[in-house]
C-alpha positions in Angstrom: -11.4 12.7 14.0 -15.1 13.5 14.6 -16.9 15.4 11.9 -18.1 17.8 14.5 -14.7 19.5 14.1 -15.1 20.1 10.4 -16.2 23.5 9.0 -19.9 23.7 8.3 -21.0 23.8 4.7 -24.6 24.0 3.6 -26.3 21.6 1.2 -24.9 18.7 -0.7 -21.6 18.4 -2.7 -21.7 17.4 -6.3 -19.3 15.2 -8.3 -18.7 16.1 -11.9 -17.1 14.0 -14.6 -14.3 16.2 -16.0 -13.2 13.9 -18.8 -10.1 12.1 -19.7 -6.6 13.4 -19.0 -5.5 15.6 -21.9 -9.1 16.4 -22.9 -10.7 18.2 -19.9 -13.2 21.0 -19.9 -14.4 23.5 -17.2 -11.6 22.7 -14.8 -10.4 26.2 -13.7 -11.7 25.7 -10.2 -10.5 23.7 -7.3 -11.6 20.9 -4.9 -11.1 17.2 -4.4 -10.6 14.9 -7.4 -10.5 11.2 -8.3 -8.5 9.6 -11.1 -10.6 6.5 -12.2 -9.3 3.6 -14.3 -12.1 2.3 -16.4 -11.6 -1.5 -16.8 -13.5 -4.6 -15.7 -14.5 -2.3 -12.8 -14.2 1.5 -12.6 -11.6 1.8 -9.9 -10.3 4.9 -8.1 -6.5 4.8 -8.5 -5.7 8.3 -7.1 -7.3 10.8 -4.8 -6.0 14.4 -4.6 -6.8 18.0 -3.9 -6.0 21.2 -5.8 -6.9 24.8 -6.1 -7.0 24.5 -9.9 -8.0 21.3 -11.6 -6.6 22.3 -15.0 -3.1 22.9 -13.7 -3.1 19.8 -11.5 -4.3 17.5 -14.3 -1.7 18.9 -16.6 0.9 17.9 -14.0 -0.6 14.4 -13.8 -0.5 14.1 -17.5 3.1 15.2 -17.9 4.0 12.9 -15.0 2.5 9.8 -16.6 4.1 10.6 -20.0 7.5 11.1 -18.5 7.6 8.3 -15.9 7.1 10.3 -12.8 3.8 8.7 -11.8 3.1 5.1 -10.7 1.6 3.0 -13.5 -0.1 -0.3 -13.3 0.0 -2.6 -16.3 -3.7 -3.6 -16.4 -5.4 -4.2 -19.7 -8.7 -2.7 -20.6 -10.7 -5.8 -19.6 -8.8 -6.4 -16.4 -9.4 -5.2 -12.8 -6.6 -2.9 -11.8 -7.3 -3.6 -8.2 -6.3 -7.2 -8.8 -2.7 -5.7 -9.0 -3.2 -3.0 -6.4 -4.7 -5.0 -3.5 -2.5 -6.5 -0.8 -5.3 -8.8 0.5 -4.0 -12.2 1.6 -0.4 -11.2 1.2 2.2 -11.8 3.9 4.6 -9.2 2.6 3.0 -6.5 0.5 6.2 -4.7 -0.3 7.8 -7.8 -1.6 4.7 -8.4 -3.7 4.9 -4.9 -5.3 8.6 -5.4 -5.9 7.8 -8.7 -7.7 5.2 -6.9 -9.9 7.8 -4.2 -10.8 10.5 -6.8 -11.6 8.1 -8.6 -14.0 7.2 -5.3 -15.7 3.6 -5.0 -14.3 4.2 -1.9 -12.1 6.2 1.3 -12.5 6.5 2.3 -8.9 7.7 5.8 -8.2 7.1 9.0 -6.3 6.5 12.6 -7.5 9.8 13.7 -6.1 11.9 15.4 -8.7 14.9 13.4 -10.0 17.2 13.7 -12.9 15.8 10.6 -14.5 12.6 8.7 -13.8 13.3 5.4 -12.0 11.3 2.5 -10.9 12.0 2.6 -7.1 10.7 -0.9 -6.7 13.0 -2.3 -9.3 16.4 -0.6 -9.3 18.0 -0.3 -12.7 14.8 -0.1 -14.7 14.3 2.9 -16.9 11.2 4.4 -18.4 11.7 3.0 -21.9 9.8 2.9 -25.1 7.7 -0.1 -24.0 6.4 1.8 -21.0 5.8 5.0 -23.0 3.8 3.0 -25.6 1.7 1.4 -23.0 0.9 4.7 -21.2 -0.1 6.5 -24.4 -2.1 3.7 -26.1 -3.5 1.7 -23.3 -3.3 3.4 -19.9 -4.2 7.1 -20.3 -7.2 6.4 -22.6 -8.8 4.5 -19.7 -8.2 7.2 -17.0 -11.1 9.5 -16.3 -11.1 12.5 -13.9 -13.9 13.3 -11.5 -14.0 16.5 -9.5 -15.8 17.7 -6.4 -15.7 21.5 -6.7 -15.5 23.4 -3.4 -16.5 27.1 -3.5 -14.7 28.8 -2.0 -11.8 26.4 -2.1 -10.6 25.4 1.4 -7.3 23.4 1.3 -7.7 21.9 4.8 -11.3 21.0 4.2 -10.4 19.4 0.8 -7.6 17.4 2.5 -10.1 16.1 5.1 -12.4 14.8 2.4 -9.5 13.4 0.5 -8.2 11.5 3.6 -11.7 10.2 4.4 -12.0 8.7 0.9 -8.5 7.3 0.9 -8.7 5.8 4.3 -11.9 3.8 3.5 -10.8 2.7 0.1 -7.5 1.5 1.4 -9.3 -0.4 4.2 -12.0 -1.9 2.1 -9.8 -3.1 -0.7 -6.6 -3.7 1.3 -4.6 -1.3 -0.8 -1.0 -1.3 0.3 2.0 1.0 0.5 5.3 1.0 -1.4 7.8 2.5 1.0 6.9 1.4 4.5 5.0 4.6 5.3 1.4 4.4 6.3 0.6 7.8 4.9 1.9 6.9 1.4 -0.8 4.7 0.1 -1.1 3.6 -3.6 -3.9 6.2 -3.8 -1.6 9.1 -2.9 -0.4 10.6 0.3 -3.0 10.5 3.1 -2.8 13.9 5.0 -4.8 12.7 8.0 -4.3 9.0 8.7 -4.1 8.5 12.5 -7.9 8.4 12.9 -10.8 7.7 10.6 -12.0 11.0 9.2 -15.8 11.5 9.1 -17.5 13.9 6.7 -20.8 15.5 7.6 -22.0 16.5 4.2 -23.6 14.1 1.7 -23.1 13.9 -2.0 -25.9 14.8 -4.4 -24.5 12.2 -6.8 -21.7 9.7 -7.0 -18.9 9.2 -9.5 -19.2 6.3 -11.9 -17.1 3.8 -9.9 -17.6 0.2 -8.9 -20.4 -0.7 -6.5 -18.2 -1.3 -3.4 -16.5 2.1 -3.9 -19.9 3.8 -4.2 -20.8 2.3 -0.8 -17.6 3.8 0.6 -18.3 7.3 -0.9 -21.8 7.3 0.5 -20.8 6.3 4.0 -18.1 8.9 4.9 -20.1 10.1 7.9 -20.1 6.6 9.5 -17.7 5.5 12.3 -16.8 2.3 10.4 -16.6 1.2 6.8 -19.9 -0.7 5.9 -19.7 -4.5 6.2 -21.6 -4.6 2.9 -18.7 -2.8 1.2 -16.1 -5.2 2.6 -18.3 -8.2 1.4 -18.8 -6.7 -2.0 -15.1 -5.9 -2.4 -14.2 -9.5 -1.6 -16.7 -10.8 -4.1 -15.3 -8.4 -6.8 -11.8 -9.7 -6.1 -12.8 -13.3 -5.7 -10.5 -14.6 -8.5 -7.5 -12.9 -7.1 -8.2 -13.9 -3.5 -9.0 -17.5 -4.4 -5.5 -17.8 -5.9 -3.8 -16.1 -2.9 -5.6 -17.9 -0.1 -4.1 -21.4 -0.6 -0.6 -19.9 -0.7 -1.3 -18.0 2.5 -2.7 -21.1 4.2 0.4 -23.0 3.1 2.7 -20.4 4.7 0.6 -20.5 7.9 1.0 -24.3 8.0 4.7 -24.0 7.5 5.0 -21.4 10.3 3.1 -23.7 12.6 5.5 -26.6 11.8 8.5 -24.3 12.6 6.9 -23.2 15.8 6.3 -26.8 16.8 9.8 -27.9 16.0 11.5 -24.7 17.3 9.4 -23.4 20.2 11.9 -20.7 21.1 12.5 -19.4 17.6 12.1 -15.7 17.4 12.0 -15.2 21.2 14.4 -13.1 23.2 17.8 -14.7 24.1 17.7 -14.9 27.9 20.9 -15.1 30.0 20.4 -18.9 30.5 20.2 -19.3 26.7 23.3 -17.3 26.2 25.2 -19.4 28.7 24.0 -22.7 27.1 25.2 -21.4 23.8 28.6 -20.3 25.1 29.2 -23.7 26.8 28.2 -25.7 23.8 30.3 -23.6 21.5 33.4 -23.1 23.6 33.6 -26.2 25.8 32.1 -28.8 23.4 32.8 -27.2 20.0 29.2 -28.0 18.9 27.9 -26.8 15.5 24.7 -24.7 15.3 22.9 -27.7 13.8 23.8 -29.8 16.8 22.7 -27.0 19.2 19.4 -26.5 17.4 17.3 -29.2 19.2 18.7 -28.2 22.6 18.2 -24.5 22.2 14.9 -25.1 20.3 15.9 -22.6 17.6 16.8 -22.8 13.9 20.5 -23.5 13.2 20.6 -20.5 10.9 19.3 -18.3 13.7 21.9 -19.6 16.1 24.6 -19.0 13.6 23.5 -15.4 13.1 23.4 -14.9 16.9 27.0 -16.2 17.3 28.2 -13.9 14.5 26.5 -10.9 16.1 27.9 -11.6 19.5 31.4 -12.0 18.0 31.1 -8.7 16.1 29.7 -6.7 19.0 32.1 -8.0 21.7 35.1 -8.8 19.5 34.8 -12.4 20.6 35.1 -11.5 24.3 31.7 -13.1 25.2 33.1 -16.5 24.5 35.4 -16.2 27.6 32.8 -14.6 29.9 31.7 -16.6 32.9 28.4 -16.2 34.7 28.6 -14.6 38.1 28.5 -17.0 41.1 
């Protein structure tokens, strides 16, 4: 979306440090806000909008204390983005589920339920251990920054919110929990089909890491700055250096599979179907014996046979190709 379509606003916009959740002052107005986790780097962990900062932050605080907000188990000296980034991961959802299973992530949504649940690890409950971590280690390191808009304009605030979210997600490869592109780990992105551009500049920037500052100072550009991507990679070097060899190993394994089974994953053509039928019915061959001929994994062939039997009640085995 071009910024030429945004409403005109004179002057620069100002970020203000509003304080820690539970101890905020001067927050009776509305605008765009950031929740920042102060650790090894000061990282933005949530971007939102509200017509009243005080009411919204009270909701956030209550959500954290009762288990209705996502929580990342990062210590004070750790980089929370080392958990949040999906950089160099083949399956980000599986990765987040693994974090949840080992107690490093309480993944949830703000939807009202009878009891808070970790949606990434069914069966987990918000117990005393989580409550203790939130109160003593998590909340004391979360600071709120606000961008006051006078008068408050909900659509304009959502555009700024989306512009920030889009770029931070892109630069740090922040993922999603529930297979929806608009539900990032920074909150719901209201406008995500195109990169939003913001015309106004900021008179100051929040106290966040250097790469995030580059992001916030370049909302008018068509692309995220290459310098921000480079700096983000440098900041996450330790995490990426551990993931890269694993990713390369997976790529090598996929290459081996593709070399051994050239037709694995491709569509089953009529000629493939007939070969399968003849080998199964006329020669009683096992999927393992068919594998080198059909150039597919035995497990894949077995699944295809089961599917064909289920969908045709076994009738495909007696079908003959037309002359």
